[in-house]
N, C-alpha and C positions, 0 to 999 in steps of 0.2 A: 428530424427523422427518428422513428421508433422501430426497434428490432423486435422480432418474435421472442417470446420468453424462453429461456433454457429449461432443461429438465427440472422438475420440482422434487426430484429425489436427492436433494441436497439442501443444506441449511446455511444461510449467509449470516455471519456474526461480524458486524462492523467493529473493529478493534484497533487500538493504536499499534504502531510498529514495535515498540518496546514490549508490549504485552504479547504480541505474536511470537517474538523470539523466545520469551520465557515459556510460553505454552507449548511450542513445537519441540522443545527439548525432550519432552516426555510424551510425544504424540501417541506412541503405541500403548503406553499405560493409560492414557486418556480414552482411547478406543475401548479398552477392556472395562474401565470404570463406567463409561457411559452405557455400554451394553448391559452391564450388571444392573444399573439403575433403571434402564428401560425394561429389562426383563422383570424386575421386581414390581414395576408398575403394570405388568401384564399387558404390554403392548407388543405388537408383532414387528415393530420397527427395530432394526439393528443398524449400527454404524459400521460401514465398510472401511473407510479410511478418512484421514483429515489432511487437507492441503491448505495452502495459504496464498494470498495475493498481497500486494503492498499495504492494503488498508482493511483487510478482512480475513477471517478464517472461513473455510468452506468445508463443512462436514457432510460427507457423502453417505447416503443411507440406502437401504434396499427398497424402501417404500416411501411414499409421500407422508410426511409427518402431519399431525394435527396440533392444535394449540397446547394440549397437555404435554405432548412430547417436546415442544419448543420451550415450555416452562422448565422442564427437567434439565434440558441442555443449558438453558440460560443460567439457572441456579448453579449448575456444576462449574461452568466456565468462570463465573464471577467469584466462586469460592475456592478456585484453584490456587495453589501456592504461587507467590511472587506475581500476582495479578492485581492490577489496580482496577477495581470494578467501576470506578467513576469514568474510566476511559473505554467502557464497553457499552455499545448500544444494544437494543433489543434484537434478538435473532429473528430472522424472517425467511420466508421462502423466496427463491429468485423470481424476478419479474421481468417484464420487457425493459429495454434500456432506451432512453431518449437522449438525443445529442443536442446540446445547446452551446451558445457562445455568449460571452459578455463583452460588449464593445464600449468605447468611450473611456477607457482606463488609461491614465498617463503612466509613462515609464518611471517618472519621478513624481509621486503623488504629493510630496511635501516640497513646496517651493523653497523652503529655508535650508533644506539638506539635500544631498545628492544620493540618498538611500533609494535603491531600486525596489520596486514592488515585488514581493514573492508570494508563493501560494499560501503561506501561513497568514499573511496580511489579508488576502482575499477571503479565506475561510473564516477569519475572525469577523470581517464585515458582514458576511452572509449570516453568521450565527447571531449577530447583534440585531439584524433585521428580522422581519416576519417571514422572510423567504424560506428559511431552513426549518420552520416548525414541523412540516410534514414531508420534508424532502430528505432522501438518503442518497449520498454519492455512490455511484457505481464504480468509480475509479478516481485516481488522484487528479486534481486540477492541473491543467497544462497551460503554460503561459508562453506566448510568442509575440515578437514585435510585428506590427503591421507591415513594415518593410525594414530593411537593414538600417536606413537612415531616419526612420520615424521615431518620434518620442511618444507614440501611443502603442498600447498593447491589445491583444485579444486573448481572453481566457476561455479555454475550451472546458466544458463541464458536462459530464455524463451522469444521469440520474436514473434510479429505478423508477419505472412507470408502469402504467397499465396499457393494454393493447389499444385502448381508446385514446391514448395520449392525454388524458385528463390533467395530469400534473404538468406536462410540458405546456399545454394550452394555458394553464393558469399562470405559468411563469413568463411566457413569451410577452415581450413589451413591458415587463416590469422594470421600473427605474428605481435606483437607489444611489445614495451619495458615497463616494470614496474621497475623503478630504473635501476639497471645494469643487470637485468634479461630479458629474452625473453619469453613471454607468447604466447601460440598458441591456437586458437579456433578449437574445434573438434565437430563433430556431437555426439548426445547423445540420449538415449532412454528416454521415458517419465518418469520423476521422480516426482511423486506427493508429496512425503514427508509426514510428519505427519500433519494432519489438526488441526487447533486451532479454537475452537468455539468462536464466537464473542458475545455470550450471557452469558455463564458462565465462559469463558476464560480458560477452561481446554483443554488439548490436547487429540487427539484421535477420535474426532468426529466433524462433521460440524455443523454450526449454525442451519440449517434446521432440523437436527436430534436430537437437544438438548432436553432433557427431564426435564430440570430444570424449575420450574414454576417461572416466573418473570425473572429478570436480575441480574447479579452480577457486581459490580464495578471493573473496571480494576485496580484501585489504592488501595482501602482498602478492597476489597472482600466483601463489604457490600451488602445488598439486595436492590440495587437501580442502576439505569443506571449511566454510568460513567460521562455523562454530568451534572448530578445532584449531583455530589460529594460534592460540596461546600455547598449544602443545607442539605445533610443528613449525612455528615461525622461524625462518632462517636468519632474519636480520638481527635477532637478539642473541645469537650464539656467539661464543667467544672466538675471536680470530686474532692470533698473535702475529700473523704476517702483515697485518695492516700497520700503517704508520700515521698516527699512534695506534697501538694495539687496541682492539675492541674487546671490552669486557662483556661477560654474559649478563643479560638482564633476567632477574629472577621472575618466576611465573606469577608471583604475587604482585608484581609491579606492572604498570601500564607500559606498553611499548612507546618509546619516544622517537622511533624512526619514522621516516616519511612512508606513506602508502604508495602503492604502484598500481596504476590503472591498466587493466589488460587491453583496453581498446586504444588508448592514446598515449600510454606510457607516462602519463602525468603523475604528479605527486598527490594523488587523491584516490579515494575509494572508487571502485568501478561503477557504483550506482549514484554517485554524487552529481548534482545538477551543474 
């Protein structure tokens, strides 16, 4: 299945998760700097705001950009402080999205070990083949078991495509090896899955429809933004009433305490798989 393309008044910058965190810390300054560069280039395009998804930056503009505008934005993002430019792909305008699935993948690809297949393994295999030469992912890969008792997996993959579905048609029925197994790419219907709010980090609703006042921390579930965890973390404060007493953890040191998931109360971050 292929969806209609979204508004072209935005620029997609595929980028790693670590780079996203570094870049978004000064997002307001980046908007000002980008607008100054675009104004110096005598273009009518201006940046309204910058948001992010798990695998990309989304730079929203007042008008549709041209190639010269994309080059200015590409150079600025790659030269920003604390950014690894090797983990940034070329910016592009949004396109239609095609939905595919990969079948024939084992839960344990290596018969000698009991290591389960994860998304990083699949992405590495796709990059090593000719499959990913002209293909850009529109979202993270999603892995599910065929059934609860099955030892086979299905990998759901969303790609940027044209309305003609040319890229999807090229990939469908493509076969490649994962270990000693042969995987096949098939067409799929749109599978939105269960959304996770990036404000309260609970499942079942989107960020824009969240009713929680303020923000929740992805690590400790405290009433503060995740980027301010080291300033407001409650677990590292001194508590003399505990037995044995808990000493304060300095801000310069990493927190050694267990995380707290807001959805399942487990000892992990709210966005962990």
